[in-house]
C-alpha positions as CSV (number, residue, x, y, z in Angstrom):
1,M,14.5,192.9,116.2
2,K,17.9,194.9,116.1
3,T,21.0,193.2,115.8
4,I,23.9,194.2,117.7
5,L,27.6,192.6,117.2
6,I,29.3,192.3,120.8
7,V,33.2,192.1,120.0
8,E,34.5,191.6,124.2
9,D,37.3,189.0,124.7
10,D,36.0,188.6,128.1
11,E,33.7,185.8,128.0
12,T,31.8,186.5,131.6
13,I,30.8,190.4,130.0
14,R,30.2,188.9,126.7
15,T,28.0,186.1,128.1
16,G,26.1,188.4,130.5
17,L,25.8,191.3,127.7
18,K,23.8,188.6,125.5
19,Y,21.9,187.5,128.2
20,F,20.4,190.8,129.4
21,L,20.2,192.1,125.5
22,E,18.4,189.6,124.4
23,K,16.1,189.7,127.0
24,E,15.6,193.1,125.7
25,N,14.5,192.2,122.4
26,F,17.4,192.3,120.8
27,Q,19.6,189.8,118.6
28,V,22.7,189.4,119.6
29,I,26.0,187.9,117.6
30,E,29.5,187.5,119.8
31,A,32.9,187.7,118.2
32,S,36.1,187.4,120.6
33,T,38.9,188.7,118.4
34,C,39.5,191.0,115.9
35,K,39.8,188.2,113.1
36,E,36.1,186.6,114.0
37,A,34.5,190.2,114.3
38,L,35.6,190.9,110.8
39,L,34.2,187.7,109.2
40,K,31.0,188.4,111.5
41,V,30.0,192.0,110.2
42,S,27.2,191.9,107.8
43,N,24.5,194.3,106.8
44,S,22.5,192.5,109.1
45,I,24.1,194.8,112.1
46,N,22.4,197.5,113.8
47,L,25.0,198.6,116.4
48,L,28.4,197.4,117.3
49,L,29.5,197.1,120.9
50,L,33.7,197.0,120.8
51,D,36.1,196.4,123.5
52,L,39.3,198.3,123.0
53,G,41.4,195.8,124.7
54,L,41.7,192.2,122.1
55,P,44.1,189.8,122.0
56,D,44.7,190.2,118.5
57,G,44.9,193.5,117.5
58,D,43.8,197.2,118.3
59,G,40.3,197.9,119.0
60,F,40.5,201.2,117.3
61,L,42.2,199.9,114.0
62,L,39.5,197.1,114.2
63,F,37.3,200.2,114.1
64,Q,38.7,201.3,111.0
65,K,38.3,197.9,109.2
66,I,34.8,197.5,110.2
67,M,33.7,201.0,108.8
68,E,35.8,200.2,105.5
69,K,32.6,197.6,105.0
70,K,30.0,199.3,106.8
71,K,29.1,202.0,108.8
72,I,27.8,201.1,112.1
73,P,26.9,202.8,115.0
74,T,29.1,202.0,117.5
75,I,29.7,202.2,121.4
76,F,33.4,201.6,122.6
77,L,33.8,199.0,125.8
78,T,36.8,201.0,127.7
79,A,38.4,199.2,130.8
80,V,39.5,202.3,132.1
81,D,38.2,205.8,131.8
82,E,41.1,207.0,129.9
83,E,40.5,210.5,128.2
84,V,42.8,209.9,125.1
85,S,41.1,206.8,124.3
86,I,37.7,208.5,124.5
87,V,38.6,211.1,122.6
88,R,40.5,209.4,119.9
89,G,37.5,207.0,119.6
90,L,35.1,209.5,119.6
91,D,37.4,212.0,116.8
92,M,37.2,208.5,114.4
93,G,33.6,208.5,114.2
94,A,32.0,206.3,117.1
95,D,28.6,207.3,118.6
96,D,29.5,206.6,122.2
97,Y,31.6,205.0,125.0
98,I,30.7,203.4,128.6
99,T,33.4,202.2,130.8
100,K,33.6,199.1,133.0
101,P,32.8,198.0,134.8
102,F,29.4,199.8,133.9
103,K,25.8,199.0,134.9
104,V,23.9,197.2,132.5
105,R,20.7,199.6,132.2
106,E,22.8,202.9,131.4
107,L,24.2,200.6,128.8
108,L,21.2,199.7,127.6
109,S,20.1,203.8,127.5
110,R,23.3,204.2,125.3
111,I,22.4,201.7,123.1
112,N,18.7,203.3,122.3
113,N,19.7,206.7,122.6
114,V,22.5,205.8,120.0
115,L,20.3,203.8,117.8
116,R,17.5,206.5,117.7
117,R,19.9,209.3,116.4
118,Y,21.2,206.7,113.6
119,Q,17.6,206.4,112.7
120,R,16.4,210.1,112.6
121,S,19.8,210.6,110.5
122,Q,19.3,208.4,108.4
123,E,15.5,209.5,107.4
124,D,17.0,212.9,107.6
125,N,19.0,211.8,104.3
126,I,16.2,210.5,102.4
127,I,14.0,212.0,100.0
128,H,10.7,211.2,99.1
129,L,9.3,212.3,95.5
130,H,5.8,210.5,94.7
131,N,6.6,206.8,94.9
132,L,10.0,207.7,94.4
133,T,13.1,207.5,97.2
134,I,16.5,208.9,97.5
135,D,18.8,207.4,99.8
136,L,21.5,210.2,100.2
137,N,23.7,207.7,102.6
138,G,23.4,204.8,100.0
139,A,23.4,206.7,96.8
140,R,20.5,204.3,96.2
141,V,17.1,205.2,94.4
142,R,14.2,202.8,95.0
143,K,10.3,203.3,93.2
144,N,7.4,201.3,95.1
145,N,10.3,200.2,97.1
146,E,12.4,198.0,94.1
147,D,15.5,199.8,93.7
148,V,15.7,201.7,90.2
149,F,19.2,201.6,88.5
150,L,20.7,204.5,87.3
151,T,24.1,205.8,85.9
152,A,26.2,208.0,87.6
153,L,25.0,210.8,85.9
154,E,21.6,210.2,85.7
155,Y,21.8,209.6,89.6
156,K,23.8,213.3,89.5
157,I,20.9,215.2,87.5
158,L,18.2,213.4,89.8
159,L,20.3,214.5,92.8
160,I,20.6,218.1,91.7
161,L,16.7,218.4,91.1
162,G,15.8,216.4,93.9
163,L,17.4,218.1,96.8
164,N,15.5,221.4,95.9
165,P,11.8,220.1,95.2
166,N,9.7,222.6,93.0
167,K,12.9,224.9,92.3
168,V,13.3,225.4,88.8
169,F,16.8,225.1,87.2
170,T,18.2,226.1,84.2
171,R,19.4,224.1,81.6
172,E,22.9,225.8,81.7
173,Q,22.9,225.3,86.0
174,I,22.4,221.6,85.7
175,L,24.9,221.6,82.9
176,A,27.4,223.8,84.8
177,D,26.9,220.8,87.9
178,I,27.7,218.2,85.6
179,W,30.4,220.0,83.8
180,D,32.3,220.4,87.0
181,T,31.8,216.4,88.3
182,N,32.4,214.8,84.8
183,E,35.0,214.4,82.4
184,A,32.2,213.5,79.4
185,F,31.1,216.2,77.3
186,V,27.4,217.2,78.5
187,N,25.8,219.9,75.6
188,D,22.1,220.7,75.8
189,N,20.6,218.1,73.4
190,T,22.5,215.4,75.6
191,L,20.2,216.9,78.9
192,T,17.5,216.4,77.2
193,V,18.4,212.6,76.6
194,Y,19.3,211.9,79.9
195,I,16.3,213.8,81.4
196,K,14.2,211.3,78.9
197,R,16.2,208.2,80.3
198,I,15.3,209.2,83.6
199,R,11.9,209.6,83.3
200,E,12.1,206.4,81.6
201,K,13.2,204.6,84.6
202,I,11.1,207.1,87.4
203,E,8.1,207.8,86.1
204,D,4.9,205.9,85.6
205,D,4.1,207.6,82.7
206,P,7.2,209.3,80.8
207,N,5.5,211.0,78.3
208,H,3.2,212.7,81.4
209,P,5.7,213.0,84.0
210,K,4.7,214.0,87.6
211,I,8.5,213.9,89.4
212,I,10.3,215.6,86.8
213,L,8.8,218.7,85.2
214,T,9.4,221.0,82.3
215,V,9.1,224.9,82.7
216,R,8.8,226.2,79.3
217,G,11.2,228.3,78.7
218,L,13.1,227.8,81.6
219,G,14.0,224.4,82.6
220,Y,13.4,221.8,84.8
221,K,12.2,221.2,88.4
222,V,11.0,218.2,90.2
223,S,8.0,218.0,91.7
224,D,6.2,216.7,95.4
225,Q,3.4,216.9,94.1
226,S,0.7,215.7,91.6
227,E,1.0,217.8,88.7
228,K,1.0,216.9,84.8
229,V,3.3,218.6,82.4
230,T,4.8,217.3,79.5
231,D,8.4,217.8,77.5
């Protein structure tokens, strides 16, 4: 069940939307002010319906503050079909807008379209490698649906390889990428240590890796197939 946060100061509109969306199997959370909305933003929110005209602040500023806490697909509710407001909202990162008064069926269609687009974008930003997933949006690695805690440098190395499955990277190529983004000196021997540490965290059997493979005489690659190569 998807959760929608409705930020709307008009109680009649808010109550009507809540009733309609709950009948469409959404869970609805309500807020009538900027202050209340900020308190109710959480990781469980899947979509934001945001009225731009709120009694205690500017809807655009509220949108910015919410996005700083959590990136949420957003549809602006605008009282007037004003081109400047619409363009400003879309430029800021809103996904869609609808002008009051609107038909609830049209709003439902827009909600479903935004959620589908967001779901596709999330799936496009997840790398699957055996029993490992790398979430590019959240910089998060999971093994068998459990979080794997990598250092920033370990994550960077895994990402270099994981973004190009089955492509062989020389040690020099990996070191060049690390050198560009890390102040600490990382030499060839240190890279070997880091690869070993990453394998200990992501491989079922680090001595017989299936994800990060050594290509003798060349470097490393990430495999999306069940191969066995030892270092």
